[in-house]
Residue frames relative to the residue before (quaternion, step in Angstrom):
aa qw qx qy qz dx dy dz
M 1.0000 0.0000 0.0000 0.0000 0.00 0.00 0.00
S 0.4536 -0.7035 0.4784 0.2656 3.61 -0.85 0.96
P 0.5165 -0.6326 0.4722 0.3318 3.59 -1.06 0.71
V 0.4952 -0.6425 0.4905 0.3184 3.57 -1.19 0.53
Y 0.1830 0.7431 -0.6234 0.1602 3.55 -0.76 1.10
P 0.3924 -0.7947 0.3984 0.2361 3.60 0.05 1.29
P 0.6603 0.5037 -0.3599 0.4252 3.70 0.75 -0.78
I 0.6822 0.4641 -0.2856 0.4875 3.58 0.96 -0.83
E 0.6323 0.5402 -0.3257 0.4497 3.56 0.98 -0.85
N 0.6612 0.4952 -0.2984 0.4781 3.57 0.96 -0.86
M 0.6268 0.5416 -0.3280 0.4541 3.57 0.99 -0.85
I 0.6794 0.4902 -0.2857 0.4653 3.57 0.90 -0.93
E 0.7488 0.4368 -0.2349 0.4397 3.57 0.72 -1.07
Q 0.7562 0.4012 -0.2055 0.4743 3.59 1.01 -0.78
Q 0.7819 0.3133 -0.1599 0.5147 3.59 1.12 -0.58
I 0.7850 0.4097 -0.1993 0.4198 3.55 0.62 -1.17
R 0.6669 0.4823 -0.3104 0.4757 3.61 0.85 -0.87
P 0.6549 0.5098 -0.3437 0.4394 3.65 0.85 -0.79
W 0.6512 0.4891 -0.3169 0.4860 3.60 1.21 -0.34
G 0.5974 -0.6181 0.3421 0.3795 3.56 1.26 0.22
V 0.4784 0.6297 -0.4627 0.4006 3.59 1.22 0.30
L 0.0685 0.8378 -0.5276 0.1230 3.56 -0.17 1.34
D 0.4308 0.7002 -0.4665 0.3264 3.59 1.26 -0.04
Q 0.3880 -0.7728 0.4541 0.2146 3.57 -0.39 1.24
S 0.6073 0.5621 -0.3620 0.4292 3.60 1.07 -0.63
I 0.6473 0.4930 -0.3075 0.4934 3.59 1.12 -0.68
L 0.6584 0.5108 -0.3114 0.4568 3.57 0.90 -0.90
D 0.6476 0.5048 -0.3178 0.4741 3.60 0.97 -0.79
L 0.6469 0.5467 -0.3153 0.4280 3.55 1.00 -0.84
L 0.6080 0.5745 -0.3483 0.4231 3.59 1.11 -0.61
Y 0.6176 0.5076 -0.3431 0.4931 3.58 1.26 -0.32
L 0.6921 0.4858 -0.2720 0.4593 3.58 1.08 -0.73
I 0.7365 0.2794 -0.1635 0.5939 3.58 1.03 -0.85
R 0.1979 -0.8355 0.5049 0.0881 3.57 -0.04 1.31
R 0.4512 -0.7149 0.4701 0.2537 3.54 -0.64 1.12
E 0.5946 0.5933 -0.3568 0.4090 3.59 1.09 -0.64
D 0.6388 0.5236 -0.3215 0.4631 3.59 1.22 -0.40
F 0.7354 0.3967 -0.2060 0.5093 3.59 1.29 -0.17
V 0.6070 0.5047 -0.3820 0.4805 3.59 1.16 0.49
P 0.6322 -0.5094 0.3928 0.4319 3.63 -1.14 0.37
K 0.6379 -0.5790 0.3532 0.3649 3.58 -1.02 0.87
K 0.7072 0.4841 -0.2875 0.4275 3.58 0.83 -0.92
Y 0.7154 0.4079 -0.2580 0.5052 3.60 1.26 -0.18
K 0.3173 0.7826 -0.4941 0.2066 3.61 1.21 0.24
S 0.6299 0.5424 -0.3391 0.4405 3.59 1.06 -0.67
L 0.7126 0.4117 -0.2369 0.5164 3.60 1.28 -0.36
A 0.3263 0.8023 -0.4617 0.1918 3.57 1.30 0.08
Y 0.7802 0.3112 -0.1625 0.5178 3.60 1.03 -0.73
S 0.4606 0.6830 -0.4386 0.3593 3.56 1.25 0.33
D 0.5178 -0.6495 0.4723 0.2950 3.54 -1.24 0.52
V 0.4875 0.6333 -0.4392 0.4104 3.56 0.68 1.18
C 0.4628 -0.6060 0.5533 0.3353 3.53 -1.32 0.32
L 0.2336 -0.7976 0.5442 0.1146 3.57 -0.83 0.97
P 0.4794 -0.6599 0.4928 0.3030 3.62 -0.92 0.84
L 0.1933 -0.7793 0.5863 0.1074 3.55 -1.04 0.80
Y 0.7710 -0.1933 0.1978 0.5737 3.56 0.55 -1.18
Q 0.8107 -0.0602 -0.0231 0.5819 3.57 -0.62 1.18
T 0.8180 -0.1981 0.1484 0.5193 3.62 -0.60 -1.08
Q 0.4880 0.6763 -0.4319 0.3434 3.59 1.23 0.01
K 0.1029 -0.8133 0.5726 0.0043 3.54 -1.04 0.87
M 0.3632 -0.6816 0.5930 0.2280 3.51 -1.36 0.40
L 0.4646 -0.7137 0.4551 0.2599 3.55 -0.74 1.07
E 0.6455 -0.5195 0.3984 0.3932 3.53 -1.29 0.39
P 0.6429 -0.5438 0.3731 0.3896 3.61 -1.13 0.58
K 0.6517 0.5350 -0.3303 0.4243 3.61 0.92 -0.85
V 0.6598 0.4956 -0.3131 0.4702 3.59 1.01 -0.76
Q 0.6320 0.5278 -0.3287 0.4626 3.58 0.99 -0.81
A 0.6791 0.4826 -0.2902 0.4709 3.58 0.89 -0.94
F 0.6145 0.5528 -0.3355 0.4520 3.59 1.06 -0.77
I 0.6467 0.5222 -0.3117 0.4604 3.58 0.97 -0.87
I 0.6503 0.5150 -0.3146 0.4615 3.59 0.93 -0.92
Q 0.6723 0.4849 -0.3055 0.4686 3.58 0.88 -0.87
E 0.6714 0.5135 -0.3047 0.4390 3.58 0.94 -0.85
I 0.6857 0.4787 -0.2926 0.4637 3.59 0.99 -0.78
Q 0.1785 -0.8393 0.4950 0.1368 3.61 1.26 -0.44
P 0.0195 0.8327 -0.5526 0.0301 3.62 0.55 1.08
K 0.2000 -0.7698 0.5990 0.0929 3.56 -1.09 0.83
D 0.6090 -0.6158 0.3704 0.3356 3.57 -1.12 0.63
Y 0.6799 0.4358 -0.3014 0.5070 3.61 1.26 -0.05
E 0.5977 0.6090 -0.3403 0.3950 3.61 1.27 0.02
N 0.3027 -0.7060 0.6142 0.1811 3.52 -1.31 0.63
I 0.1384 -0.8258 0.5467 0.0099 3.55 -0.77 1.12
L 0.2090 -0.7513 0.6151 0.1162 3.55 -1.10 0.79
L 0.0534 -0.7884 0.6128 0.0015 3.57 -0.92 0.98
I 0.1498 -0.7660 0.6204 0.0772 3.56 -0.85 0.99
G 0.7785 0.2280 -0.2141 0.5441 3.58 -0.51 1.23
A 0.0272 -0.8637 0.5030 -0.0172 3.57 0.50 1.23
G 0.2374 -0.7816 0.5392 0.2047 3.60 1.11 -0.57
L 0.7667 -0.3020 0.2585 0.5042 3.60 -0.86 -0.99
G 0.6730 -0.5939 0.2618 0.3546 3.54 1.24 0.45
F 0.4339 0.7315 -0.4610 0.2531 3.62 1.18 -0.08
I 0.7121 0.4283 -0.2727 0.4849 3.58 0.76 -0.98
V 0.5657 0.5788 -0.3695 0.4565 3.58 1.21 -0.51
A 0.6722 0.5022 -0.2910 0.4596 3.56 0.90 -0.97
L 0.6463 0.5147 -0.3216 0.4625 3.59 0.94 -0.83
L 0.6656 0.5011 -0.2976 0.4661 3.59 0.91 -0.92
S 0.6367 0.5596 -0.3347 0.4117 3.58 0.98 -0.84
C 0.6704 0.5047 -0.2869 0.4621 3.58 1.13 -0.66
L 0.7476 0.3983 -0.1968 0.4936 3.57 1.21 -0.44
S 0.7453 0.3544 -0.1897 0.5319 3.59 1.27 -0.14
R 0.6372 -0.5192 0.3953 0.4101 3.56 -1.31 0.08
S 0.7913 -0.1371 0.1132 0.5850 3.58 0.93 -0.89
V 0.1869 -0.7580 0.6153 0.1091 3.53 -1.29 0.50
T 0.1180 -0.7390 0.6596 0.0693 3.55 -0.97 0.93
A 0.0005 0.8359 -0.5445 0.0687 3.59 -0.49 1.20
Y 0.2045 -0.7735 0.5934 0.0886 3.54 -0.92 1.00
E 0.0316 0.7609 -0.6479 0.0176 3.54 -1.12 0.81
I 0.3349 -0.7901 0.4861 0.1654 3.57 -0.52 1.20
N 0.6667 0.4885 -0.2966 0.4784 3.60 1.11 -0.66
R 0.4123 -0.7509 0.4563 0.2407 3.60 -0.54 1.12
D 0.6308 0.5328 -0.3437 0.4473 3.61 0.99 -0.77
L 0.6730 0.4764 -0.2979 0.4810 3.57 0.91 -0.87
Y 0.6231 0.5544 -0.3294 0.4427 3.57 1.00 -0.84
Q 0.6865 0.4865 -0.2880 0.4573 3.59 0.85 -0.95
Q 0.6676 0.4846 -0.3002 0.4789 3.57 1.00 -0.79
A 0.6133 0.5439 -0.3400 0.4609 3.57 1.07 -0.75
Q 0.6049 0.5549 -0.3432 0.4566 3.58 1.03 -0.77
K 0.6793 0.4877 -0.2815 0.4706 3.56 0.86 -0.99
N 0.6528 0.5248 -0.3163 0.4454 3.57 0.94 -0.85
L 0.6739 0.4914 -0.2898 0.4695 3.59 0.96 -0.86
Q 0.6191 0.5580 -0.3336 0.4406 3.56 1.10 -0.71
K 0.5649 0.6051 -0.3806 0.4123 3.61 1.13 -0.59
Y 0.7528 0.3647 -0.1808 0.5172 3.54 1.13 -0.72
S 0.4071 -0.7488 0.4418 0.2799 3.59 1.32 0.23
I 0.2360 0.7890 -0.5247 0.2155 3.55 1.01 0.89
K 0.1690 -0.8425 0.5105 0.0328 3.56 -0.65 1.16
N 0.7093 0.4883 -0.2673 0.4323 3.61 1.11 -0.51
V 0.5572 0.5778 -0.3949 0.4469 3.56 1.15 0.67
E 0.1441 -0.7318 0.6582 0.1027 3.53 -1.06 0.86
L 0.0899 -0.8073 0.5833 0.0062 3.55 -0.41 1.26
I 0.0882 -0.8299 0.5505 -0.0194 3.56 -0.64 1.16
N 0.2801 -0.7459 0.5844 0.1540 3.55 -0.87 1.01
A 0.4637 0.6413 -0.4673 0.3941 3.57 0.12 1.33
D 0.5872 -0.5584 0.4632 0.3590 3.52 -1.37 0.25
G 0.3560 -0.7696 0.4944 0.1912 3.57 -0.44 1.20
F 0.6661 0.4972 -0.3045 0.4651 3.58 1.18 -0.48
A 0.5955 0.5444 -0.3656 0.4640 3.56 1.32 0.07
I 0.3960 0.7199 -0.4744 0.3162 3.58 1.30 0.07
K 0.2610 -0.7881 0.5424 0.1287 3.56 -0.85 1.01
E 0.7943 0.0543 -0.0069 0.6051 3.56 1.18 -0.59
L 0.1610 -0.7991 0.5766 0.0549 3.55 -0.97 0.90
K 0.3694 -0.6373 0.6118 0.2882 3.53 -1.10 0.69
P 0.6032 -0.5889 0.3810 0.3796 3.62 -1.08 0.54
F 0.1185 -0.7747 0.6188 0.0531 3.57 -1.00 0.91
N 0.5168 -0.6395 0.4740 0.3151 3.56 -1.17 0.62
K 0.7959 0.0570 0.0138 0.6025 3.54 1.05 -0.85
I 0.0726 -0.7809 0.6194 0.0341 3.59 -1.13 0.68
I 0.0637 -0.7670 0.6376 0.0349 3.55 -1.06 0.83
I 0.1187 -0.7667 0.6279 0.0623 3.56 -0.85 0.97
C 0.2217 -0.8143 0.5302 0.0819 3.55 -0.43 1.29
G 0.7431 0.3340 -0.2798 0.5079 3.57 -0.67 1.07
S 0.5041 -0.6746 0.4445 0.3054 3.57 -1.01 0.71
I 0.1129 -0.7803 0.6147 0.0218 3.52 -1.11 0.81
S 0.5467 -0.6338 0.4407 0.3244 3.54 -1.20 0.53
K 0.7963 -0.0221 0.0491 0.6025 3.59 1.13 -0.68
L 0.4422 -0.6903 0.5075 0.2653 3.57 -0.99 0.82
P 0.3893 -0.7266 0.5122 0.2411 3.62 -0.64 1.06
Q 0.5670 -0.6403 0.4130 0.3130 3.56 -0.95 0.93
I 0.5908 0.6140 -0.3729 0.3673 3.60 1.03 -0.70
F 0.6536 0.5149 -0.3238 0.4504 3.59 1.08 -0.61
I 0.6072 0.5155 -0.3487 0.4939 3.57 1.14 -0.56
E 0.6662 0.5031 -0.2915 0.4670 3.55 0.98 -0.90
G 0.7112 0.4583 -0.2496 0.4710 3.58 1.10 -0.71
L 0.5716 0.5647 -0.3840 0.4549 3.57 1.29 0.20
K 0.4491 -0.6928 0.4946 0.2716 3.56 -0.88 0.94
V 0.5932 -0.5359 0.4509 0.3971 3.55 -1.21 0.47
S 0.7861 0.1996 -0.2453 0.5311 3.54 -0.95 1.07
G 0.5023 0.6452 -0.4211 0.3926 3.56 1.29 0.26
N 0.3170 -0.7491 0.5619 0.1502 3.51 -1.30 0.43
L 0.1063 -0.7870 0.6071 0.0285 3.58 -1.03 0.86
I 0.1407 -0.7754 0.6120 0.0660 3.57 -0.90 0.97
Y 0.1500 0.7825 -0.5949 0.1063 3.58 -0.87 0.93
F 0.3870 -0.7090 0.5488 0.2152 3.54 -1.35 0.32
E 0.1344 -0.7964 0.5870 0.0557 3.56 -0.65 1.11
R 0.4234 -0.7337 0.4801 0.2277 3.54 -0.65 1.18
L 0.3534 -0.7268 0.5527 0.2035 3.55 -0.98 0.88
I 0.4078 -0.7198 0.5128 0.2294 3.54 -0.72 1.10
G 0.8002 0.3103 -0.2234 0.4621 3.56 -1.06 0.79
H 0.6459 0.4902 -0.3300 0.4833 3.58 1.26 0.28
N 0.5466 -0.6425 0.3828 0.3767 3.58 1.13 0.66
N 0.5796 -0.6331 0.3542 0.3712 3.55 1.15 0.79
V 0.4632 0.6695 -0.4460 0.3720 3.55 1.14 0.69
M 0.7654 0.3380 -0.1832 0.5162 3.59 0.94 -0.86
A 0.0106 -0.7859 0.6180 -0.0167 3.54 -1.13 0.76
E 0.3713 -0.6870 0.5714 0.2525 3.55 -1.25 0.45
M 0.2972 -0.7057 0.6110 0.2010 3.54 -0.92 0.91
K 0.0650 -0.8281 0.5567 -0.0137 3.55 -0.63 1.14
S 0.2304 -0.7436 0.6140 0.1304 3.51 -1.21 0.66
L 0.1038 -0.7906 0.6028 0.0281 3.58 -0.77 1.07
Y 0.1125 -0.7888 0.6034 0.0327 3.56 -0.79 1.06
K 0.3083 -0.7718 0.5324 0.1608 3.57 -0.75 1.08
V 0.2732 -0.8052 0.5129 0.1181 3.56 -0.33 1.31
S 0.7729 -0.0870 0.1013 0.6203 3.55 1.01 -0.94
S 0.7171 -0.4259 0.3077 0.4580 3.57 -1.25 -0.03
E 0.7705 0.3490 -0.1732 0.5046 3.57 1.19 -0.48
S 0.7865 0.2648 -0.1550 0.5360 3.61 1.17 -0.07
H 0.0062 -0.7747 0.6322 -0.0038 3.52 -1.27 0.55
K 0.2141 -0.7539 0.6012 0.1559 3.54 -1.28 0.26
E 0.2057 -0.7917 0.5697 0.0799 3.55 -1.16 0.71
E 0.0254 -0.7689 0.6359 0.0614 3.53 -1.27 0.36
V 0.4201 -0.6721 0.5492 0.2650 3.54 -1.19 0.60
L 0.2922 -0.7838 0.5277 0.1476 3.56 -0.71 1.11
L 0.7600 -0.2332 0.1922 0.5753 3.58 0.92 -0.93
Q 0.3653 -0.6816 0.5705 0.2766 3.55 -1.33 0.07
I 0.0068 -0.7934 0.6082 -0.0222 3.57 -0.99 0.87
E 0.5482 -0.5446 0.4981 0.3935 3.51 -1.33 0.20
S 0.0856 0.7907 -0.5958 0.1121 3.51 -0.87 0.98
S 0.1591 -0.7317 0.6384 0.1781 3.51 -1.36 -0.17
S 0.6894 -0.5633 0.2838 0.3564 3.53 -1.19 0.54
L 0.5606 -0.5683 0.4871 0.3541 3.51 -1.23 0.62
L 0.6607 -0.5704 0.3267 0.3625 3.56 -1.03 0.85
N 0.7851 0.3302 -0.1694 0.4959 3.57 0.87 -0.92
D 0.4704 0.6287 -0.4824 0.3883 3.60 1.16 0.41
E 0.7992 -0.3539 0.1956 0.4447 3.57 -1.29 -0.06
I 0.7848 0.2728 -0.1374 0.5393 3.58 1.02 -0.78
N 0.3875 -0.7572 0.4831 0.2074 3.55 -0.72 1.04
D 0.4432 0.6500 -0.4798 0.3885 3.55 0.47 1.29
P 0.0587 -0.9008 0.4293 0.0293 3.57 0.72 1.16
F 0.1252 -0.7512 0.6418 0.0904 3.49 -1.34 0.43
I 0.0196 -0.8259 0.5611 -0.0522 3.54 -0.38 1.24
F 0.4755 -0.6710 0.4867 0.2946 3.56 -1.12 0.67
């Protein structure tokens, strides 16, 4: 049974459940991995609010409901290895680490990377490899069971499809043209075989471009 903590309880009941996130393992985890430990100090009072929080310059942290929705959609398993592009301050990394075998996470911004390291250390998380580098500069990928690309992009690079195991799932945000780079479609890609995959649009959200995409207007988790 989850401990009673009104800010988290309200977040779950008023924001996350209404979005269809009903996986109890995820809901329980939100009590153990406190979101307030992964937001900038000056925004701790808003850690459980239904808002995007500023991180660095134009970079933002998505609302709790969207983060929880992504975790439920990717369905991490305790035997799976997960790749995350755009670690931000480490909140979604920490959640994934508790539900999977390992997490490899890239963060291009050094300030965010260093703070994410400290945040993860608070929870003594050992199965995460956090890398301060451009995830889109990767030339070769070992196969991953699941991949999440944080932030909207104009086109999904082929290397991420190739680096996804068969029966694996990839979540990414494709920027909608003609919306001032604000709206994006959250898409789920399922790898059917080594040569084929299928995609579906999960929802549309307000977003901005990943730091290393065509437009310098990043959106980090």
